C-alpha positions as CSV (number, residue, x, y, z in Angstrom):
1,M,-74.1,151.9,-207.9
2,A,-71.1,153.8,-206.6
3,N,-72.1,153.0,-203.0
4,D,-71.9,149.2,-203.8
5,D,-68.2,149.3,-204.7
6,P,-66.9,150.1,-201.1
7,R,-69.0,147.5,-199.6
8,R,-67.9,144.9,-202.2
9,W,-64.3,145.9,-201.6
10,E,-64.7,145.6,-197.8
11,Q,-66.3,142.2,-198.2
12,Q,-63.4,141.0,-200.4
13,M,-61.0,142.3,-197.8
14,R,-62.9,140.4,-195.0
15,E,-62.9,137.2,-197.1
16,A,-59.2,137.6,-197.9
17,A,-58.4,138.1,-194.2
18,V,-60.4,134.9,-193.3
19,R,-58.5,132.9,-195.9
20,V,-55.1,134.2,-194.7
21,E,-56.1,133.4,-191.1
22,E,-57.0,129.9,-192.1
23,D,-53.8,129.4,-194.0
24,L,-51.8,130.7,-191.1
25,R,-53.6,128.3,-188.7
26,R,-52.8,125.4,-191.0
27,V,-49.1,126.5,-191.1
28,V,-49.0,126.8,-187.3
29,T,-50.6,123.4,-187.0
30,Y,-48.2,121.9,-189.5
31,I,-45.3,123.4,-187.7
32,N,-46.5,122.2,-184.3
33,D,-47.3,118.7,-185.5
34,Q,-44.6,118.0,-188.0
35,V,-41.8,120.5,-187.7
36,V,-41.2,120.7,-184.0
37,P,-40.8,117.0,-183.5
38,D,-38.4,116.9,-186.5
39,I,-36.4,119.8,-185.1
40,R,-35.8,117.8,-182.0
41,R,-34.4,115.0,-184.2
42,D,-32.9,116.8,-187.1
43,G,-33.0,120.5,-187.0
44,S,-31.7,121.4,-190.5
45,Q,-34.1,119.1,-192.3
46,A,-37.1,120.3,-190.3
47,L,-36.2,123.9,-191.2
48,R,-36.2,123.0,-194.8
49,A,-39.6,121.5,-194.5
50,A,-40.9,124.6,-192.8
51,A,-39.4,126.8,-195.5
52,A,-41.2,124.7,-198.1
53,E,-44.5,125.1,-196.4
54,L,-44.0,128.9,-196.0
55,Q,-43.1,129.0,-199.7
56,K,-46.4,127.3,-200.5
57,L,-48.3,129.8,-198.3
58,A,-46.6,132.8,-200.0
59,Q,-47.4,131.4,-203.4
60,R,-51.1,131.0,-202.5
61,M,-51.2,134.5,-201.2
62,D,-49.6,135.8,-204.4
63,D,-52.0,133.8,-206.5
64,R,-55.0,135.2,-204.6
65,R,-53.7,138.7,-204.9
66,A,-53.2,138.3,-208.7
67,A,-56.7,136.8,-209.1
68,A,-58.2,139.7,-207.1
69,S,-56.3,142.3,-209.3
70,R,-57.6,140.6,-212.4
71,Q,-61.2,140.8,-211.1
72,S,-60.9,144.6,-210.4
73,P,-58.7,146.0,-213.1
74,S,-59.7,149.6,-212.2
75,A,-57.9,149.5,-208.9
76,P,-54.3,150.9,-209.1
77,P,-51.5,148.6,-207.9
78,A,-50.7,149.0,-204.2
79,H,-47.1,149.9,-204.8
80,E,-47.7,153.0,-207.0
81,P,-47.8,156.4,-205.2
82,P,-50.7,158.7,-205.8
83,A,-50.4,161.1,-208.7
84,P,-49.4,164.7,-207.6
85,E,-52.1,167.3,-207.7
86,K,-51.5,169.8,-210.5
87,D,-53.8,172.6,-209.1
88,K,-52.3,172.5,-205.6
89,P,-50.2,175.6,-204.9
90,Q,-46.6,174.8,-204.1
91,P,-45.1,176.2,-200.8
């Protein structure tokens, strides 16, 4: 069973990468189709629209990360450094 966990983790990472790539493609398409023409007409308003779309993308990424961490509670948070080894001799 222990050998299944790395494969499952790798599969989850691949799926997450695919979703991020899809989201980025949508954002790029949106920017090209909606934002660029608007920038030519009204730059500040177009930038606000782009910022709103980027905010939505960031929220989706945060939501997916939170859902993934709920599914695998045994995984430590990415921002915590590893615990120091106690038996390791100090220089």
